[in-house]
C-alpha positions in Angstrom: -8.9 -13.3 -9.4 -6.8 -13.0 -6.2 -7.3 -11.4 -2.9 -4.6 -10.6 -0.4 -4.5 -9.9 3.4 -1.5 -8.7 5.1 -1.6 -7.7 8.6 1.3 -6.0 10.2 2.5 -4.6 13.5 5.0 -1.8 13.4 7.0 -1.1 16.6 8.3 2.2 17.1 6.6 3.7 14.1 6.3 7.3 15.5 9.0 7.3 18.3 7.0 9.6 20.5 9.0 10.4 23.6 6.0 11.4 25.8 4.0 8.2 25.3 6.1 5.1 23.9 3.0 3.1 23.9 1.6 5.1 21.1 4.6 4.2 19.0 3.1 0.8 18.2 0.7 0.6 15.1 -1.4 -2.0 13.6 -1.6 -2.0 9.9 -4.1 -4.3 8.1 -3.5 -4.3 4.4 -6.2 -5.7 2.1 -6.1 -5.9 -1.6 -7.0 -7.7 -4.8 -6.4 -8.3 -8.5 -8.9 -9.0 -11.3 -8.1 -10.1 -14.8 -9.7 -7.9 -17.4 -8.3 -9.4 -20.7 -5.8 -12.1 -21.2 -2.7 -10.1 -20.2 -4.4 -7.0 -18.5 -5.3 -6.7 -14.8 -6.8 -4.2 -12.5 -5.5 -4.1 -8.9 -6.5 -2.2 -5.7 -5.3 -2.1 -2.2 -6.2 -0.4 1.1 -4.2 -0.3 4.4 -6.1 1.3 7.3 -4.2 2.1 10.5 -5.2 1.1 14.3 -3.7 1.4 17.6 -3.1 5.1 17.6 -4.8 8.2 16.6 -4.9 8.8 12.8 -1.7 10.4 11.3 -2.7 11.7 7.9 -4.3 9.6 5.4 -4.7 5.8 5.1 -2.8 4.2 2.2 -5.1 3.3 -0.8 -4.1 2.5 -4.4 -5.6 1.4 -7.7 -3.6 0.0 -10.7 -3.8 -1.3 -14.2 -1.3 -3.9 -15.1 0.0 -5.4 -18.4 1.9 -8.6 -18.5 4.3 -8.9 -21.5 6.3 -12.0 -21.5 7.9 -12.3 -18.2 7.6 -8.7 -17.6 4.5 -6.8 -15.9 4.2 -3.2 -16.2 1.9 -1.2 -13.8 0.5 2.2 -13.8 -0.8 3.1 -10.4 -2.3 6.0 -8.5 -1.9 6.1 -4.7 -2.7 8.3 -1.7 0.9 8.1 -0.6 4.3 7.7 -1.9 5.0 5.1 1.1 6.8 1.8 -0.1 7.4 0.1 3.4 4.9 -1.0 6.1 6.8 1.5 8.5 6.1 4.3 6.1 2.5 3.3 5.7 2.1 3.0 9.4 3.1 6.5 9.8 0.7 7.7 7.4 0.5 10.0 4.3 -0.1 13.8 4.0 -3.6 14.8 5.4 -4.4 16.8 2.3 -5.5 13.6 0.3 -3.2 14.4 -2.7 -2.8 11.2 -5.1 0.5 10.2 -6.6 1.0 8.7 -9.9 3.5 5.8 -10.1 5.0 3.3 -12.6 6.3 -0.2 -11.7 8.1 -2.8 -13.6 8.5 -6.4 -12.4 10.1 -9.4 -14.0 9.6 -13.1 -13.2 12.3 -15.4 -13.8 11.4 -18.8 -14.8 
């Protein structure tokens, strides 16, 4: 089992010409991973935003991971297609659509 906390401050996230102070957004990502079987884990994460009015939906994702040798294959569903903290700070679509994703990572020993 693992728990993660990732606070981030994103400057100029929205680039509002009227109110530059509203451009700063605080994102506090939290997540975790739980091993289900010897090589299978479940993971989840949530990144609520603060410091400005809500823009769309907050980032949330759940995933199932399979470790095979040095590779980890992950099938995930997420409320956004964001991949960087700047994109997460700007928010996702307000319609709460979920996206399906697939990741492959490799650990080099």
